[in-house]
C-alpha positions in Angstrom: 0.0 0.0 0.0 1.4 3.4 -1.1 0.2 5.1 2.1 2.2 2.7 4.3 5.3 3.2 2.2 5.0 6.9 2.7 4.9 6.5 6.4 8.2 4.8 6.3 9.9 7.6 4.3 12.8 9.3 6.0 11.1 12.7 5.9 8.1 11.3 7.8 10.5 9.8 10.4 11.8 13.3 11.2 8.3 14.2 12.4 6.9 11.0 13.9 8.8 8.6 16.2 9.1 4.9 15.5 6.3 4.1 18.0 4.0 6.7 16.5 4.5 5.4 12.9 3.8 1.8 14.0 0.7 3.0 15.8 -0.6 4.8 12.7 0.1 1.6 10.6 -1.7 -0.5 13.1 -4.7 1.8 13.1 -4.8 1.9 9.3 -4.7 -1.9 9.1 -7.7 -2.1 11.5 -5.8 -3.9 14.3 -6.9 -3.3 17.9 -4.8 -0.6 19.7 -3.5 -0.9 23.3 -4.5 1.9 25.7 -1.0 3.5 25.4 -1.3 3.4 21.6 -4.7 5.1 21.8 -3.1 7.7 23.9 -0.4 8.3 21.3 -3.0 8.5 18.6 -5.1 11.2 20.3 -2.5 13.2 22.2 0.4 13.2 19.7 -0.3 11.7 16.3 -3.7 13.4 15.5 -2.5 17.0 16.3 0.6 16.5 14.1 -1.5 15.1 11.2 -4.0 17.9 11.5 -1.2 20.5 11.4 0.4 18.8 8.4 -2.9 18.8 6.6 -3.4 22.5 7.3 0.1 23.4 6.1 -0.4 21.3 3.0 -3.8 22.9 2.1 -2.2 26.4 2.4 0.8 25.3 0.3 3.2 26.6 2.9 6.1 24.6 1.6 5.6 26.0 -1.9 5.5 29.6 -0.5 8.7 29.1 1.4 10.5 27.6 -1.6 9.2 30.2 -3.9 10.3 33.1 -1.6 13.8 31.5 -1.2 14.3 31.1 -4.9 13.0 34.6 -5.7 15.0 36.2 -2.9 18.2 34.3 -3.9 17.8 35.3 -7.5 17.2 39.0 -6.6 20.2 39.0 -4.3 22.5 37.4 -6.9 21.3 39.9 -9.6 21.9 42.8 -7.4 25.3 41.7 -6.2 26.2 41.5 -9.8 24.8 45.0 -10.4 26.9 46.3 -7.5 30.1 44.7 -8.8 30.1 41.3 -7.1 29.6 38.6 -9.8 29.0 35.2 -8.2 27.6 33.5 -11.3 27.1 34.5 -14.9 23.9 36.6 -14.8 24.7 38.8 -17.8 21.6 37.5 -19.7 19.3 37.9 -16.7 18.1 41.1 -15.2 16.3 41.7 -12.0 14.8 44.8 -10.3 17.5 46.9 -8.8 17.4 47.1 -5.0 19.0 50.1 -3.3 22.3 48.9 -1.9 21.4 49.7 1.7 18.2 47.6 1.4 20.2 44.8 -0.3 22.6 44.6 2.7 19.7 44.4 5.1 17.8 41.8 3.0 20.9 39.5 3.1 21.3 39.9 6.8 17.7 39.5 7.7 16.3 37.1 5.1 19.2 35.2 3.5 22.1 35.2 6.0 24.3 32.7 4.3 28.1 32.9 4.2 28.5 33.5 0.4 26.2 36.5 0.5 27.6 37.9 3.8 31.1 37.7 2.4 30.0 39.9 -0.5 28.8 42.8 1.7 32.2 44.4 2.5 33.1 44.3 -1.2 30.0 46.1 -2.3 30.4 48.6 0.5 33.8 49.4 -0.8 32.8 49.5 -4.5 29.7 51.6 -4.2 28.5 54.8 -2.4 26.5 54.0 0.7 23.8 56.3 2.1 25.0 56.0 5.7 21.9 57.6 7.2 19.6 55.2 5.3 21.8 52.2 6.3 21.7 53.2 9.9 18.0 53.7 9.8 17.4 50.2 8.4 19.9 48.6 10.7 18.2 50.1 13.7 14.7 49.2 12.5 15.7 45.5 12.0 17.9 45.2 15.0 21.1 44.4 13.1 23.3 47.3 14.0 26.0 44.9 15.3 26.0 42.9 12.1 26.3 46.0 9.9 29.0 47.4 12.2 31.0 44.2 12.0 30.8 44.1 8.2 31.5 47.8 7.9 34.6 47.4 10.1 35.6 44.5 7.8 35.3 46.8 4.8 37.5 49.3 6.6 40.1 46.6 7.3 40.4 46.2 3.5 40.1 49.9 2.5 39.5 53.0 4.6 36.5 55.2 3.6 36.5 58.6 5.2 32.8 59.3 4.6 31.8 56.3 6.6 34.1 56.8 9.6 31.4 58.5 11.7 28.9 55.7 11.0 31.4 53.0 12.0 32.3 55.0 15.2 28.6 55.4 16.0 27.8 51.7 15.5 30.9 50.7 17.6 29.7 52.9 20.5 26.1 51.9 20.3 26.1 48.1 20.1 23.0 46.2 20.9 23.5 44.1 24.1 22.0 40.9 22.7 24.4 38.2 21.3 23.2 36.9 17.9 24.3 34.7 15.1 25.7 36.1 11.9 24.9 32.8 10.4 22.8 30.3 12.4 24.8 27.5 14.0 25.4 25.6 17.2 25.8 28.1 20.1 28.3 26.2 22.2 30.6 25.5 19.2 30.4 29.0 17.8 30.9 30.6 21.2 34.2 28.8 21.4 35.3 29.0 17.8 34.2 32.5 16.7 37.1 34.9 16.1 37.6 37.6 18.7 36.8 40.5 16.3 33.3 39.1 15.6 32.8 38.4 19.3 33.6 42.1 19.9 30.4 43.0 18.0 28.5 40.5 20.1 28.1 38.1 17.2 28.8 34.5 16.7 30.1 33.0 13.4 33.0 31.4 11.7 34.2 34.3 9.6 37.9 35.1 9.4 39.8 38.2 8.4 42.1 36.3 6.1 39.1 35.0 4.1 37.7 38.5 3.6 41.1 39.7 2.5 41.5 36.9 0.0 38.0 37.6 -1.3 38.9 41.3 -1.7 41.9 40.4 -3.9 39.6 38.6 -6.2 37.0 41.4 -6.5 38.9 44.7 -6.0 
């Protein structure tokens, strides 16, 4: 039976435990359930199945995948526009996002290493509206992240017009420790470089990697 095969799929096993799956199969086959199994069915299994059905009806997975694809494409196109070509996009065009909004979009919606590593480069290669960037960073609670990446850009090339912004961010850090890229807290607390910790951030980003990246793009 196809339904029984689905229940044994690895993806299903990430949601339901072994006992829960066996209880579902037993119920579907019409076998009598023990009291503990009936408890599993009503207290644990049914709520999960109801939630899965609701998510499926609303096409939540499709919406998540669509957004990720669209956001990734938009970010890649705009990085190319601002002088950071990750892949060949010369035949593809996307709507231009102001650079300050692009930086925030990466840090808030797509905080993955390959995009974050691009931020110091596009800061160096383009003019930044420092007041707009500060406004957005404050609104989204990412002042520390912007400060760290701005300092990284300064490590590669000094920019006089952004000195006051860097100084302000350095003096007005948010107290909360946050991930630059999501990971295991205990591991990253031990392994994050000191400069990133100074900004109350956690992440495996190294100055030498940023410098090598700059040599390729500047």
